TIVOMI-530007 format. One record per residue: residue number from 1; z, x, y of N, C-alpha, C, CB in turn. Coordinates in Angstrom, 1 decimal, always signed. Glycine has a CB too. Example, Ala and Ser with C-alpha at 12.3 -4.5 7.8 and 13.67 -1.06 7.14 Angstrom:
// TIVOMI-530007
+-----+--------+--------+--------+--------+--------+--------+--------+--------+--------+--------+--------+--------+
:   i :     nZ :     nX :     nY :    caZ :    caX :    caY :     cZ :     cX :     cY :    cbZ :    cbX :    cbY :
+-----+--------+--------+--------+--------+--------+--------+--------+--------+--------+--------+--------+--------+
:   1 :   +7.8 :  +13.2 :   -5.7 :   +7.8 :  +12.3 :   -4.5 :   +7.8 :  +13.2 :   -3.3 :   +9.0 :  +11.3 :   -4.5 :
:   2 :   +7.1 :  +12.8 :   -2.2 :   +7.1 :  +13.7 :   -1.1 :   +7.9 :  +12.9 :   +0.0 :   +5.7 :  +14.1 :   -0.6 :
+-----+--------+--------+--------+--------+--------+--------+--------+--------+--------+--------+--------+--------+
// end
This chain:
// TIVOMI-530007
+-----+--------+--------+--------+--------+--------+--------+--------+--------+--------+--------+--------+--------+
:   i :     nZ :     nX :     nY :    caZ :    caX :    caY :     cZ :     cX :     cY :    cbZ :    cbX :    cbY :
+-----+--------+--------+--------+--------+--------+--------+--------+--------+--------+--------+--------+--------+
:   1 :   +0.0 :   +1.2 :   -1.1 :   +0.1 :   -0.1 :   +0.1 :   +0.3 :   +0.8 :   +1.1 :   +1.3 :   -1.3 :   +0.1 :
:   2 :   -0.7 :   +0.5 :   +2.5 :   -1.0 :   +1.2 :   +3.5 :   +0.1 :   +0.0 :   +4.5 :   -2.8 :   +1.4 :   +3.9 :
:   3 :   +0.5 :   +0.8 :   +5.6 :   +0.9 :   -0.5 :   +6.7 :   +0.5 :   +0.2 :   +8.0 :   +2.9 :   -1.0 :   +6.8 :
:   4 :   -0.2 :   -0.9 :   +8.5 :   -0.9 :   -0.8 :  +10.0 :   +0.1 :   -1.1 :  +11.0 :   -2.2 :   -1.7 :  +10.2 :
:   5 :   +0.4 :   -0.4 :  +12.2 :   +1.2 :   -0.9 :  +13.1 :   +0.3 :   -1.1 :  +14.5 :   +2.4 :   +0.2 :  +13.1 :
:   6 :   +0.1 :   -2.0 :  +15.0 :   -0.7 :   -2.1 :  +16.3 :   +0.0 :   -1.9 :  +17.7 :   -1.4 :   -3.5 :  +16.3 :
:   7 :   -0.4 :   -1.4 :  +18.7 :   +0.6 :   -1.5 :  +19.8 :   -0.2 :   -2.0 :  +21.0 :   +1.3 :   -0.2 :  +20.0 :
:   8 :   +0.5 :   -2.3 :  +22.0 :   -0.2 :   -3.0 :  +23.4 :   -1.1 :   -4.2 :  +23.0 :   -1.2 :   -1.8 :  +24.2 :
:   9 :   -2.1 :   -4.2 :  +23.9 :   -3.0 :   -5.4 :  +23.6 :   -3.8 :   -5.4 :  +22.1 :   -4.0 :   -5.5 :  +24.7 :
:  10 :   -3.6 :   -4.5 :  +21.5 :   -4.4 :   -4.3 :  +20.4 :   -3.9 :   -5.7 :  +19.2 :   -4.2 :   -2.4 :  +19.8 :
:  11 :   -2.9 :   -6.2 :  +19.5 :   -2.0 :   -7.1 :  +18.9 :   -2.8 :   -8.4 :  +18.8 :   -0.6 :   -7.2 :  +19.7 :
:  12 :   -3.5 :   -8.6 :  +19.9 :   -4.2 :   -9.8 :  +20.5 :   -5.3 :   -9.9 :  +19.4 :   -4.9 :   -9.7 :  +22.1 :
:  13 :   -6.1 :   -8.8 :  +19.0 :   -7.2 :   -8.9 :  +18.2 :   -7.1 :   -9.2 :  +16.9 :   -7.7 :   -7.9 :  +18.3 :
:  14 :   -5.8 :   -9.1 :  +16.4 :   -5.5 :   -9.4 :  +14.8 :   -4.4 :  -10.5 :  +14.6 :   -5.0 :   -7.9 :  +14.0 :
:  15 :   -4.8 :  -11.6 :  +15.4 :   -3.5 :  -12.8 :  +15.1 :   -2.5 :  -12.7 :  +15.7 :   -3.0 :  -12.9 :  +13.8 :
:  16 :   -2.3 :  -11.9 :  +16.7 :   -1.1 :  -11.6 :  +17.0 :   -0.2 :  -10.9 :  +16.3 :   -0.8 :  -12.4 :  +17.3 :
:  17 :   -0.5 :  -10.0 :  +15.3 :   +0.3 :   -9.5 :  +14.9 :   +0.3 :   -7.9 :  +14.8 :   +0.2 :  -10.1 :  +13.9 :
:  18 :   +1.9 :   -7.3 :  +14.8 :   +2.2 :   -6.1 :  +15.3 :   +1.9 :   -5.4 :  +14.0 :   +3.5 :   -6.0 :  +15.9 :
:  19 :   +2.5 :   -5.8 :  +13.0 :   +2.5 :   -4.9 :  +11.4 :   +1.6 :   -5.6 :  +10.6 :   +4.2 :   -4.9 :  +10.5 :
:  20 :   +0.8 :   -4.7 :  +10.0 :   -0.1 :   -5.3 :   +9.1 :   -0.1 :   -4.5 :   +7.7 :   -1.6 :   -5.4 :   +9.8 :
:  21 :   +0.4 :   -5.2 :   +6.4 :   +0.5 :   -4.4 :   +5.3 :   -1.0 :   -4.7 :   +4.6 :   +2.0 :   -4.7 :   +4.4 :
:  22 :   -1.6 :   -3.7 :   +3.9 :   -2.7 :   -4.0 :   +3.0 :   -2.6 :   -3.5 :   +1.9 :   -3.9 :   -3.7 :   +3.5 :
:  23 :   -2.6 :   -4.2 :   +0.7 :   -2.2 :   -3.7 :   -0.5 :   -3.2 :   -2.3 :   -0.9 :   -2.2 :   -5.0 :   -1.6 :
:  24 :   -4.4 :   -2.8 :   -0.9 :   -5.3 :   -1.8 :   -1.4 :   -6.3 :   -1.5 :   -0.4 :   -5.9 :   -2.2 :   -2.7 :
:  25 :   -6.7 :   -0.4 :   -0.3 :   -8.0 :   +0.0 :   +0.6 :   -8.5 :   +1.3 :   +0.5 :   -7.7 :   -0.3 :   +2.0 :
:  26 :   -9.6 :   +1.4 :   +0.3 :  -10.4 :   +2.7 :   +0.2 :  -11.4 :   +3.0 :   +1.1 :  -11.1 :   +2.8 :   -1.1 :
:  27 :  -11.2 :   +3.9 :   +1.9 :  -12.1 :   +4.3 :   +3.1 :  -11.4 :   +5.2 :   +4.1 :  -12.5 :   +3.0 :   +4.0 :
:  28 :  -12.0 :   +5.2 :   +5.0 :  -11.6 :   +6.0 :   +6.4 :  -11.1 :   +5.4 :   +7.4 :  -12.7 :   +6.6 :   +7.1 :
:  29 :  -10.6 :   +5.9 :   +8.3 :  -10.2 :   +5.2 :   +9.7 :  -10.9 :   +4.3 :  +10.1 :  -10.3 :   +5.9 :  +10.6 :
:  30 :  -12.4 :   +4.7 :  +10.1 :  -13.4 :   +4.2 :  +11.0 :  -13.5 :   +2.6 :  +10.0 :  -15.0 :   +5.3 :  +11.1 :
:  31 :  -13.5 :   +2.8 :   +8.6 :  -13.9 :   +1.6 :   +8.0 :  -12.6 :   +0.7 :   +7.9 :  -14.5 :   +1.8 :   +6.6 :
:  32 :  -11.4 :   +1.0 :   +8.3 :  -10.3 :   +0.2 :   +8.5 :  -10.4 :   -0.6 :   +9.8 :   -9.2 :   +1.0 :   +8.5 :
:  33 :  -10.8 :   +0.1 :  +10.8 :  -11.1 :   -0.4 :  +12.2 :  -12.0 :   -1.6 :  +11.9 :  -11.9 :   +0.7 :  +13.2 :
:  34 :  -13.2 :   -1.3 :  +11.3 :  -14.2 :   -2.2 :  +11.2 :  -13.5 :   -3.5 :  +10.5 :  -15.5 :   -1.7 :  +10.5 :
:  35 :  -12.8 :   -3.3 :   +9.4 :  -12.0 :   -4.1 :   +8.5 :  -11.2 :   -5.2 :   +9.5 :  -10.9 :   -2.9 :   +7.5 :
:  36 :  -10.4 :   -4.5 :  +10.3 :   -9.7 :   -5.3 :  +11.1 :  -10.1 :   -5.8 :  +12.1 :   -8.9 :   -5.0 :  +11.4 :
:  37 :  -11.4 :   -5.7 :  +12.4 :  -12.4 :   -6.2 :  +13.7 :  -12.0 :   -5.7 :  +15.2 :  -12.6 :   -7.9 :  +13.7 :
:  38 :  -11.1 :   -4.4 :  +14.9 :  -10.8 :   -3.9 :  +16.1 :  -11.6 :   -3.4 :  +17.3 :  -10.0 :   -3.1 :  +15.8 :
:  39 :  -11.7 :   -3.6 :  +18.5 :  -13.0 :   -2.8 :  +19.4 :  -12.5 :   -1.4 :  +19.5 :  -13.2 :   -3.5 :  +21.1 :
:  40 :  -13.7 :   -0.5 :  +19.0 :  -13.2 :   +0.7 :  +19.1 :  -12.9 :   +1.5 :  +20.4 :  -13.9 :   +1.3 :  +18.5 :
:  41 :  -13.9 :   +0.9 :  +21.2 :  -13.6 :   +1.3 :  +22.7 :  -12.2 :   +0.9 :  +23.3 :  -14.8 :   +0.6 :  +23.8 :
:  42 :  -11.2 :   +0.1 :  +22.5 :  -10.3 :   -0.1 :  +23.1 :   -8.7 :   +0.8 :  +22.5 :  -10.3 :   -1.5 :  +23.1 :
:  43 :   -9.4 :   +1.6 :  +21.4 :   -8.6 :   +2.6 :  +20.7 :   -8.3 :   +3.7 :  +21.5 :   -9.2 :   +3.0 :  +19.6 :
:  44 :   -7.4 :   +4.2 :  +21.6 :   -7.1 :   +5.6 :  +22.3 :   -6.7 :   +6.5 :  +21.2 :   -5.8 :   +5.5 :  +23.4 :
:  45 :   -5.9 :   +6.2 :  +20.5 :   -5.4 :   +7.1 :  +19.7 :   -5.2 :   +6.5 :  +18.3 :   -4.1 :   +7.6 :  +20.3 :
:  46 :   -4.9 :   +7.5 :  +16.8 :   -4.6 :   +6.9 :  +15.7 :   -3.9 :   +7.9 :  +15.4 :   -5.6 :   +6.5 :  +14.9 :
:  47 :   -2.3 :   +7.4 :  +14.9 :   -1.4 :   +8.2 :  +14.2 :   -1.5 :   +8.0 :  +12.7 :   +0.0 :   +8.1 :  +14.7 :
:  48 :   -1.3 :   +8.8 :  +11.9 :   -1.4 :   +8.8 :  +10.5 :   +0.0 :   +9.5 :  +10.0 :   -2.7 :   +9.5 :  +10.0 :
:  49 :   +1.3 :   +8.7 :   +9.6 :   +2.2 :   +9.4 :   +9.3 :   +2.8 :  +10.5 :  +10.4 :   +1.8 :   +9.8 :   +8.2 :
:  50 :   +2.4 :   +9.9 :  +11.4 :   +3.0 :  +10.6 :  +12.9 :   +2.3 :  +11.6 :  +13.4 :   +4.4 :  +11.1 :  +12.8 :
:  51 :   +1.1 :  +11.7 :  +12.8 :   +0.0 :  +13.0 :  +13.4 :   -1.4 :  +12.4 :  +13.6 :   -0.3 :  +14.4 :  +12.2 :
:  52 :   -1.7 :  +12.7 :  +14.6 :   -2.9 :  +12.3 :  +15.1 :   -4.1 :  +12.7 :  +14.2 :   -3.0 :  +12.9 :  +16.5 :
:  53 :   -4.9 :  +11.9 :  +13.8 :   -6.0 :  +12.0 :  +13.0 :   -7.5 :  +11.5 :  +13.4 :   -5.5 :  +11.4 :  +11.8 :
:  54 :   -8.5 :  +12.1 :  +12.9 :  -10.0 :  +11.6 :  +13.3 :  -10.2 :  +10.4 :  +12.9 :  -11.1 :  +12.5 :  +12.8 :
:  55 :  -11.4 :   +9.7 :  +13.2 :  -11.8 :   +8.4 :  +12.1 :  -12.1 :   +8.9 :  +11.1 :  -13.0 :   +7.6 :  +12.4 :
:  56 :  -12.8 :  +10.1 :  +10.8 :  -13.1 :  +10.5 :   +9.6 :  -12.1 :  +10.4 :   +8.3 :  -13.5 :  +11.8 :   +9.8 :
:  57 :  -10.5 :  +10.4 :   +8.7 :   -9.6 :  +10.7 :   +8.0 :   -9.6 :   +9.5 :   +6.9 :   -8.5 :  +11.0 :   +8.8 :
:  58 :   -9.7 :  +10.2 :   +5.5 :   -9.5 :   +9.1 :   +4.4 :   -8.2 :   +8.7 :   +4.0 :  -10.1 :   +9.6 :   +3.2 :
:  59 :   -8.1 :   +7.3 :   +4.2 :   -6.7 :   +6.7 :   +4.2 :   -6.1 :   +6.9 :   +2.5 :   -6.8 :   +4.8 :   +4.6 :
:  60 :   -4.8 :   +7.1 :   +2.5 :   -4.2 :   +7.3 :   +1.2 :   -3.1 :   +6.2 :   +1.1 :   -3.6 :   +8.7 :   +1.0 :
:  61 :   -3.0 :   +6.1 :   -0.1 :   -1.7 :   +5.1 :   -0.5 :   -0.5 :   +5.6 :   +0.3 :   -1.2 :   +5.1 :   -2.2 :
:  62 :   +0.4 :   +4.7 :   +0.9 :   +1.6 :   +4.9 :   +1.3 :   +1.7 :   +5.3 :   +3.0 :   +2.2 :   +6.0 :   +0.2 :
:  63 :   +0.2 :   +5.5 :   +3.3 :   +0.0 :   +5.9 :   +4.7 :   +0.7 :   +5.1 :   +5.7 :   -1.3 :   +5.9 :   +5.0 :
:  64 :   +1.4 :   +5.4 :   +6.7 :   +1.9 :   +4.6 :   +8.0 :   +0.9 :   +4.9 :   +9.2 :   +3.6 :   +5.1 :   +8.4 :
:  65 :   +0.1 :   +3.9 :   +9.3 :   -1.0 :   +4.2 :  +10.4 :   -0.6 :   +3.4 :  +11.7 :   -2.5 :   +3.8 :   +9.9 :
:  66 :   -0.5 :   +4.0 :  +12.7 :   -0.1 :   +3.3 :  +14.1 :   -1.4 :   +3.5 :  +15.0 :   +1.4 :   +4.2 :  +14.9 :
:  67 :   -2.0 :   +2.6 :  +15.5 :   -3.2 :   +2.3 :  +16.5 :   -2.5 :   +2.1 :  +17.8 :   -4.2 :   +0.9 :  +16.0 :
:  68 :   -3.1 :   +2.9 :  +18.8 :   -2.6 :   +2.7 :  +20.1 :   -3.8 :   +2.6 :  +21.1 :   -1.7 :   +3.8 :  +20.5 :
:  69 :   -3.7 :   +1.7 :  +21.7 :   -4.8 :   +1.4 :  +22.6 :   -4.9 :   +2.3 :  +23.7 :   -4.7 :   +0.1 :  +23.0 :
:  70 :   -6.3 :   +2.3 :  +24.4 :   -6.4 :   +3.1 :  +25.6 :   -5.4 :   +2.7 :  +26.8 :   -7.8 :   +3.1 :  +26.0 :
:  71 :   -4.9 :   +3.6 :  +27.4 :   -4.0 :   +3.3 :  +28.5 :   -4.5 :   +3.7 :  +29.8 :   -2.8 :   +4.0 :  +28.2 :
:  72 :   -4.8 :   +2.6 :  +30.7 :   -5.3 :   +3.0 :  +32.0 :   -4.4 :   +2.5 :  +33.3 :   -6.5 :   +2.4 :  +32.1 :
:  73 :   -4.6 :   +3.1 :  +34.2 :   -4.0 :   +2.6 :  +35.4 :   -4.5 :   +3.0 :  +37.0 :   -2.7 :   +3.1 :  +35.3 :
:  74 :   -4.2 :   +2.8 :  +37.7 :   -4.7 :   +3.3 :  +39.2 :   -3.5 :   +3.9 :  +39.9 :   -5.2 :   +2.1 :  +40.2 :
+-----+--------+--------+--------+--------+--------+--------+--------+--------+--------+--------+--------+--------+
// end
């Protein structure tokens, strides 16, 4: 099982859920973003087990994934 934690406005993209458990998943982080229907342009950083990873990272069982939105301001 993997656990996905969404931060900020990204929770609105997935039925207002902050945490999403997924029993089985094979693929990389890009595949996961597509599965969740998250807008890639809104993603600022992805942490896997508290380490920043690229979209090409292959997701493994027991990974804890935190997806952080782009932060902007003026």
